[in-house]
C-alpha positions in Angstrom: 13.3 -2.1 1.2 10.6 -4.0 -0.7 9.8 -6.1 2.4 9.2 -2.9 4.4 7.1 -1.4 1.6 5.1 -4.6 1.3 4.5 -4.6 5.1 3.4 -1.0 4.9 1.0 -1.7 2.1 -0.5 -4.7 3.9 -0.9 -2.6 7.1 -2.6 0.2 5.1 -5.0 -2.3 3.5 -5.8 -3.8 6.9 -6.5 -0.3 8.2 -9.0 0.0 5.3 -10.7 -3.2 6.5 -9.3 -5.4 3.7 -8.5 -9.1 4.5 -4.8 -9.3 3.9 -4.4 -12.9 5.1 -3.1 -15.0 2.3 -1.9 -12.1 0.2 1.2 -13.1 -1.9 3.2 -11.3 -4.5 1.0 -12.8 -7.2 -2.3 -11.6 -5.6 -4.0 -9.1 -8.0 -4.9 -5.8 -6.4 -8.1 -5.6 -8.5 -10.4 -8.3 -10.0 -9.8 -11.8 -8.7 -7.6 -10.7 -5.8 -8.0 -8.0 -3.2 -10.8 -6.4 -5.3 -9.6 -2.8 -4.6 -11.9 -0.2 -6.1 -10.7 3.1 -7.4 -11.4 5.0 -4.2 -9.4 2.4 -2.2 -6.6 2.4 -4.7 -6.4 6.2 -4.4 -6.3 6.0 -0.6 -3.5 3.4 -0.7 -1.6 5.5 -3.2 -2.1 8.6 -0.9 -0.5 6.7 2.1 2.3 5.5 -0.1 2.9 9.0 -1.4 3.0 10.4 2.1 5.3 7.7 3.5 7.7 7.3 0.5 7.4 10.6 -1.3 6.5 9.0 -4.6 3.8 10.4 -6.9 1.0 8.6 -8.9 -0.9 10.6 -11.4 -4.6 9.9 -12.2 -3.8 7.7 -15.2 -1.4 5.6 -13.1 -4.0 5.1 -10.4 -6.3 3.5 -13.0 -3.6 1.0 -14.0 -2.5 0.1 -10.5 -5.6 -2.1 -10.1 -4.3 -4.3 -12.9 -1.0 -5.0 -11.0 -0.3 -7.8 -8.6 0.7 -7.0 -5.1 4.3 -7.8 -5.8 4.3 -5.7 -9.0 2.9 -2.7 -7.1 5.5 -3.1 -4.3 8.2 -3.2 -6.9 7.0 0.0 -8.6 6.9 1.8 -5.3 10.4 0.4 -4.4 11.9 1.6 -7.7 10.4 5.1 -7.2 11.4 5.3 -3.5 15.0 4.4 -4.3 15.4 7.8 -5.9 17.2 10.8 -4.3 13.9 12.1 -2.8 14.0 9.6 0.1 17.8 9.5 0.8 18.5 9.3 4.5 14.9 8.3 5.4 14.4 5.3 7.6 11.5 2.9 7.5 
């Protein structure tokens, strides 16, 4: 599922006009990487929440910018694996 989540996140970022070419699992979401600001992080999280029925509170949104792309995809994958998304297709 993580490949599907990663593709969805990349597609979302591209839709927000971020250059996603060259993004790897080790690319930071914030400083030194994609340079996502808090508003962009909130928008990405909103798309993830709608698609995968996972929630991020305000404190978590602040810490997401410190994650790498791969770490973020893993967090979403762990939360999406719960019973809230059983039977849902990608």
